[in-house]
A tleap script that builds the chain and sets N, CA, C and O, in Angstrom:
source leaprc.protein.ff14SB
mol = sequence {
  NMET THR HIE TYR ILE CYS ALA GLY THR CYS
  GLY GLY VAL SER ASP LYS PRO GLY SER CYS
  GLN ALA GLU GLU CYS PRO LEU LYS GLY GLN
  GLU LEU GLU PRO CYS THR CYS GLU ASP GLY
  ARG HIE GLY ASN GLY THR PRO VAL ASP ASP
  ASP GLU GLU ASP GLU CASP
}
set mol.1.N position { -0.410 -133.397 -7.048 }
set mol.1.CA position { -0.035 -132.661 -5.501 }
set mol.1.C position { -1.453 -131.683 -5.697 }
set mol.1.O position { -1.564 -131.096 -6.774 }
set mol.2.N position { -2.476 -131.521 -4.711 }
set mol.2.CA position { -3.267 -130.550 -4.671 }
set mol.2.C position { -2.515 -129.165 -4.255 }
set mol.2.O position { -1.635 -129.027 -3.405 }
set mol.3.N position { -3.276 -127.902 -5.331 }
set mol.3.CA position { -2.632 -126.513 -5.155 }
set mol.3.C position { -4.251 -125.801 -5.337 }
set mol.3.O position { -5.334 -126.320 -5.607 }
set mol.4.N position { -3.811 -124.256 -5.028 }
set mol.4.CA position { -5.052 -123.940 -5.291 }
set mol.4.C position { -4.757 -122.621 -6.161 }
set mol.4.O position { -3.677 -122.031 -6.196 }
set mol.5.N position { -5.990 -122.254 -6.892 }
set mol.5.CA position { -5.974 -121.451 -7.893 }
set mol.5.C position { -6.703 -120.305 -8.122 }
set mol.5.O position { -7.918 -120.456 -8.253 }
set mol.6.N position { -6.297 -119.321 -8.192 }
set mol.6.CA position { -7.759 -118.200 -8.456 }
set mol.6.C position { -7.710 -118.240 -10.031 }
set mol.6.O position { -6.830 -118.233 -10.891 }
set mol.7.N position { -9.687 -118.303 -9.968 }
set mol.7.CA position { -9.923 -118.220 -11.199 }
set mol.7.C position { -10.397 -116.821 -12.177 }
set mol.7.O position { -11.063 -116.711 -13.207 }
set mol.8.N position { -9.616 -115.750 -11.193 }
set mol.8.CA position { -9.870 -114.292 -11.767 }
set mol.8.C position { -8.718 -114.162 -12.624 }
set mol.8.O position { -8.192 -115.194 -13.039 }
set mol.9.N position { -8.244 -113.007 -12.952 }
set mol.9.CA position { -7.294 -112.731 -13.888 }
set mol.9.C position { -5.848 -112.422 -13.721 }
set mol.9.O position { -5.023 -111.817 -14.406 }
set mol.10.N position { -5.820 -113.082 -12.507 }
set mol.10.CA position { -4.333 -112.706 -12.277 }
set mol.10.C position { -3.879 -114.436 -12.448 }
set mol.10.O position { -2.946 -114.577 -13.238 }
set mol.11.N position { -4.247 -115.360 -12.011 }
set mol.11.CA position { -3.967 -116.573 -12.131 }
set mol.11.C position { -2.836 -117.229 -10.907 }
set mol.11.O position { -1.972 -118.096 -10.768 }
set mol.12.N position { -3.504 -116.186 -10.207 }
set mol.12.CA position { -2.401 -116.759 -8.474 }
set mol.12.C position { -2.493 -118.310 -8.513 }
set mol.12.O position { -3.396 -118.862 -9.143 }
set mol.13.N position { -1.565 -118.987 -7.845 }
set mol.13.CA position { -1.499 -120.196 -7.419 }
set mol.13.C position { -0.278 -120.347 -6.233 }
set mol.13.O position { 0.893 -120.004 -6.073 }
set mol.14.N position { -1.355 -121.098 -5.510 }
set mol.14.CA position { -0.774 -121.738 -4.212 }
set mol.14.C position { -0.915 -122.522 -3.425 }
set mol.14.O position { -2.094 -122.850 -3.295 }
set mol.15.N position { -0.071 -123.129 -2.646 }
set mol.15.CA position { 0.245 -124.676 -2.473 }
set mol.15.C position { -0.836 -125.145 -1.022 }
set mol.15.O position { -1.203 -126.278 -0.713 }
set mol.16.N position { -1.203 -123.583 -0.206 }
set mol.16.CA position { -2.282 -123.705 0.838 }
set mol.16.C position { -3.451 -122.983 0.277 }
set mol.16.O position { -3.423 -122.138 -0.618 }
set mol.17.N position { -4.787 -123.561 1.119 }
set mol.17.CA position { -5.850 -122.816 0.582 }
set mol.17.C position { -6.028 -121.811 1.397 }
set mol.17.O position { -5.730 -121.757 2.590 }
set mol.18.N position { -6.666 -120.777 0.540 }
set mol.18.CA position { -6.592 -119.092 1.086 }
set mol.18.C position { -7.435 -118.538 0.071 }
set mol.18.O position { -8.169 -119.261 -0.602 }
set mol.19.N position { -7.350 -116.842 -0.134 }
set mol.19.CA position { -7.864 -116.018 -0.776 }
set mol.19.C position { -7.306 -115.711 -1.476 }
set mol.19.O position { -6.127 -116.030 -1.320 }
set mol.20.N position { -7.590 -114.975 -2.624 }
set mol.20.CA position { -6.914 -114.414 -3.381 }
set mol.20.C position { -6.368 -113.102 -3.008 }
set mol.20.O position { -7.204 -112.407 -2.431 }
set mol.21.N position { -4.740 -112.327 -3.230 }
set mol.21.CA position { -4.101 -111.295 -2.519 }
set mol.21.C position { -4.044 -110.302 -3.911 }
set mol.21.O position { -3.583 -109.203 -3.601 }
set mol.22.N position { -4.346 -110.384 -5.174 }
set mol.22.CA position { -3.864 -109.857 -6.057 }
set mol.22.C position { -4.720 -108.192 -6.071 }
set mol.22.O position { -5.913 -107.973 -6.285 }
set mol.23.N position { -3.998 -107.548 -5.871 }
set mol.23.CA position { -4.658 -106.303 -5.874 }
set mol.23.C position { -5.334 -105.646 -7.026 }
set mol.23.O position { -6.062 -104.661 -6.901 }
set mol.24.N position { -4.981 -106.411 -8.492 }
set mol.24.CA position { -5.951 -105.695 -9.493 }
set mol.24.C position { -6.615 -106.855 -10.047 }
set mol.24.O position { -7.011 -106.803 -11.212 }
set mol.25.N position { -6.793 -107.952 -9.309 }
set mol.25.CA position { -7.487 -109.368 -9.440 }
set mol.25.C position { -9.172 -108.500 -9.170 }
set mol.25.O position { -9.452 -107.640 -8.336 }
set mol.26.N position { -10.054 -109.142 -10.238 }
set mol.26.CA position { -11.786 -108.627 -9.774 }
set mol.26.C position { -12.256 -109.701 -8.676 }
set mol.26.O position { -13.241 -109.469 -7.974 }
set mol.27.N position { -11.426 -111.026 -8.542 }
set mol.27.CA position { -11.370 -111.833 -7.414 }
set mol.27.C position { -10.846 -111.814 -6.336 }
set mol.27.O position { -11.035 -112.787 -5.606 }
set mol.28.N position { -9.908 -110.568 -5.806 }
set mol.28.CA position { -9.246 -110.549 -4.508 }
set mol.28.C position { -10.537 -110.734 -3.650 }
set mol.28.O position { -11.636 -110.184 -3.712 }
set mol.29.N position { -10.050 -111.656 -2.865 }
set mol.29.CA position { -10.740 -112.028 -1.663 }
set mol.29.C position { -11.743 -113.036 -1.269 }
set mol.29.O position { -12.301 -113.429 -0.245 }
set mol.30.N position { -11.722 -113.327 -2.777 }
set mol.30.CA position { -12.445 -114.817 -3.119 }
set mol.30.C position { -11.791 -116.068 -2.748 }
set mol.30.O position { -10.666 -116.312 -3.185 }
set mol.31.N position { -12.298 -116.742 -2.111 }
set mol.31.CA position { -11.511 -118.453 -1.649 }
set mol.31.C position { -10.482 -118.920 -2.978 }
set mol.31.O position { -10.862 -118.747 -4.136 }
set mol.32.N position { -9.571 -119.333 -2.759 }
set mol.32.CA position { -9.108 -120.228 -3.693 }
set mol.32.C position { -9.591 -121.613 -4.494 }
set mol.32.O position { -9.990 -122.477 -3.714 }
set mol.33.N position { -9.629 -121.980 -5.889 }
set mol.33.CA position { -10.209 -123.483 -5.764 }
set mol.33.C position { -9.056 -124.530 -5.837 }
set mol.33.O position { -7.979 -124.364 -6.410 }
set mol.34.N position { -9.423 -125.525 -5.227 }
set mol.34.CA position { -8.432 -126.744 -5.054 }
set mol.34.C position { -7.944 -127.020 -6.904 }
set mol.34.O position { -8.719 -126.556 -7.742 }
set mol.35.N position { -7.274 -127.414 -7.162 }
set mol.35.CA position { -6.789 -128.089 -8.678 }
set mol.35.C position { -5.676 -129.324 -8.098 }
set mol.35.O position { -4.917 -129.439 -7.136 }
set mol.36.N position { -5.984 -129.969 -9.028 }
set mol.36.CA position { -4.642 -131.195 -8.814 }
set mol.36.C position { -4.265 -131.695 -10.271 }
set mol.36.O position { -4.262 -132.860 -10.667 }
set mol.37.N position { -3.995 -130.718 -10.872 }
set mol.37.CA position { -3.198 -130.817 -12.125 }
set mol.37.C position { -1.868 -131.245 -11.754 }
set mol.37.O position { -1.409 -131.110 -10.620 }
set mol.38.N position { -1.096 -131.902 -12.987 }
set mol.38.CA position { 0.138 -132.172 -12.589 }
set mol.38.C position { 0.965 -131.286 -13.773 }
set mol.38.O position { 2.177 -131.110 -13.647 }
set mol.39.N position { 0.329 -130.819 -14.766 }
set mol.39.CA position { 0.977 -129.952 -16.040 }
set mol.39.C position { 1.029 -128.872 -15.798 }
set mol.39.O position { 1.546 -128.194 -16.685 }
set mol.40.N position { 0.620 -128.219 -14.705 }
set mol.40.CA position { 0.469 -126.633 -14.743 }
set mol.40.C position { -0.080 -125.859 -15.535 }
set mol.40.O position { 0.319 -124.804 -16.028 }
set mol.41.N position { -1.343 -126.608 -15.685 }
set mol.41.CA position { -2.332 -125.983 -16.861 }
set mol.41.C position { -3.416 -125.406 -16.272 }
set mol.41.O position { -3.982 -124.374 -16.632 }
set mol.42.N position { -3.768 -126.344 -15.052 }
set mol.42.CA position { -4.757 -126.098 -14.120 }
set mol.42.C position { -6.587 -125.868 -14.861 }
set mol.42.O position { -7.451 -125.040 -14.572 }
set mol.43.N position { -6.587 -127.100 -15.955 }
set mol.43.CA position { -7.309 -127.390 -16.883 }
set mol.43.C position { -8.208 -126.748 -17.666 }
set mol.43.O position { -9.338 -127.013 -18.077 }
set mol.44.N position { -7.022 -125.332 -17.845 }
set mol.44.CA position { -7.504 -124.621 -19.194 }
set mol.44.C position { -6.644 -124.339 -20.584 }
set mol.44.O position { -6.780 -123.615 -21.570 }
set mol.45.N position { -5.363 -125.642 -19.954 }
set mol.45.CA position { -4.866 -125.598 -21.637 }
set mol.45.C position { -3.673 -124.266 -21.449 }
set mol.45.O position { -3.110 -124.000 -22.511 }
set mol.46.N position { -3.334 -123.612 -20.519 }
set mol.46.CA position { -2.699 -122.688 -20.486 }
set mol.46.C position { -1.559 -122.755 -19.419 }
set mol.46.O position { -1.951 -122.206 -18.389 }
set mol.47.N position { -0.232 -123.256 -19.298 }
set mol.47.CA position { 0.941 -123.384 -18.514 }
set mol.47.C position { 1.086 -122.005 -17.304 }
set mol.47.O position { 1.180 -120.923 -17.884 }
set mol.48.N position { 1.103 -121.949 -16.455 }
set mol.48.CA position { 1.436 -120.628 -15.514 }
set mol.48.C position { 2.595 -120.672 -15.277 }
set mol.48.O position { 2.925 -121.770 -14.826 }
set mol.49.N position { 3.725 -119.671 -15.415 }
set mol.49.CA position { 4.972 -119.472 -14.842 }
set mol.49.C position { 5.040 -118.754 -13.690 }
set mol.49.O position { 5.208 -117.534 -13.672 }
set mol.50.N position { 4.885 -119.630 -12.458 }
set mol.50.CA position { 5.117 -119.083 -11.083 }
set mol.50.C position { 6.372 -118.271 -10.537 }
set mol.50.O position { 6.491 -117.886 -9.374 }
set mol.51.N position { 7.287 -118.074 -11.562 }
set mol.51.CA position { 8.143 -117.278 -11.528 }
set mol.51.C position { 8.213 -115.803 -12.087 }
set mol.51.O position { 8.952 -114.829 -11.941 }
set mol.52.N position { 6.986 -116.148 -12.855 }
set mol.52.CA position { 6.652 -114.486 -13.537 }
set mol.52.C position { 6.302 -113.236 -12.297 }
set mol.52.O position { 5.687 -113.366 -11.238 }
set mol.53.N position { 6.949 -112.014 -12.893 }
set mol.53.CA position { 7.095 -111.005 -11.938 }
set mol.53.C position { 6.140 -110.054 -12.570 }
set mol.53.O position { 6.030 -110.118 -13.794 }
set mol.54.N position { 5.655 -109.455 -12.120 }
set mol.54.CA position { 4.646 -107.819 -12.416 }
set mol.54.C position { 5.307 -107.014 -12.690 }
set mol.54.O position { 5.872 -106.625 -11.667 }
set mol.55.N position { 5.724 -106.269 -13.851 }
set mol.55.CA position { 6.109 -105.183 -13.901 }
set mol.55.C position { 5.682 -104.097 -14.107 }
set mol.55.O position { 5.332 -103.882 -15.267 }
set mol.56.N position { 5.516 -102.867 -12.995 }
set mol.56.CA position { 5.087 -102.360 -13.036 }
set mol.56.C position { 5.301 -100.248 -13.725 }
set mol.56.O position { 4.331 -99.490 -13.702 }
savepdb mol mol.pdb
quit
């Protein structure tokens, strides 16, 4: 299934096209890139934990 990822440091993932909204990401406001991986690694070998919360 196609999803959209941020190539910046935030590791953002969305099921809809759009732009990065993470305040701390250097690519905030940049378009998310389409990705069709099925393993959650987005082509870089690192699984993304969608349930991960930022701890301030």
